[in-house]
Residue, then its C-alpha position, 0 to 999 in steps of 0.5 A: m494799934f498793933g502794940w495794943l494787940e500784943t498786950t491782950p490776954l490772948a496775945n500774952w498767952v500765945a507769947l508766954s505759954l510754953w506750949a501755945y506758940p508751938a501748938l499753934l505753929s503746928l496747926h498752922i503747918l497742918g492747915l497749910a499742908i491741906v490747902v497747898g496739898i489740894y491746890l498743888l494737885r489741882d495745879l499739877r492736873l491743870l499743867g497735865l502732869t497728873t493725868g490719872v486724877n479725876p478733875r471733879i475731885f477738886l470741886n469736892l475737895a474745895p470745902l476741905a481746902g476751905m477748912g484748912f484755910a480757916v485753920n491757917l487763918l485762925s492760927g495765923l491771927l493768933l500767932f500774929s497777935s503775939q508779935a504784931t508790931t514786928f510782923a506788921a513791919s516785916t517785908p517777908f510777912l507782907i509778901k506772904i500775906s499778899c501771895i496767900t490773898a492772891a492765891m486764894l482769889l485765884a483758887r476761887s476763880i478756878h473753882s467758880r469756872l469749874r462749878g457751873q460746868s459739866v466737867s468730864t476728864g476730857q472737858y477739864q481744860s476747856a472749862l477753864s479756858r475762858g480767856d486764860s490758859p489753864q496752864l498759865l493759871a496753874f503756873v501762877s497759882l503754884m508760884l503764889w503758893l511757893g512765894a507764900i511758903s518761902a516768904g513765911r520761912l524767911i519771916a524768922y530771919f528778916 
């Protein structure tokens, strides 16, 4: 299946074009900066390290994070298509995808907890604390994004 994907015209364009792979990689990094930047600030707020940030902004930024993720998903699929058999057997790639999946599910969980609540700055921690510590959620989220980024960098070497 992955071998077939590599032979498609789109995958060949990505693999053989002078500019396609670097342009897609640049878009991938831009999408990453948007998604991770938003969630990094949110997680730092949950950890109490950025007290001056209004917590409501993170609910408003969820669509922007979704757009960043969409850019990452599309560019990532195109990049994957050019070397599908290699990436599908790559441990760092599989770790990266696992970390991203878990981080996005966790982000959705955090946002769903906040969405239904009237959240002022003082109520931010209690809105998230239905069973799980907000600090624990933030720490796990940060570790998942760090794992995804680190694994992504290691793909080129393993």
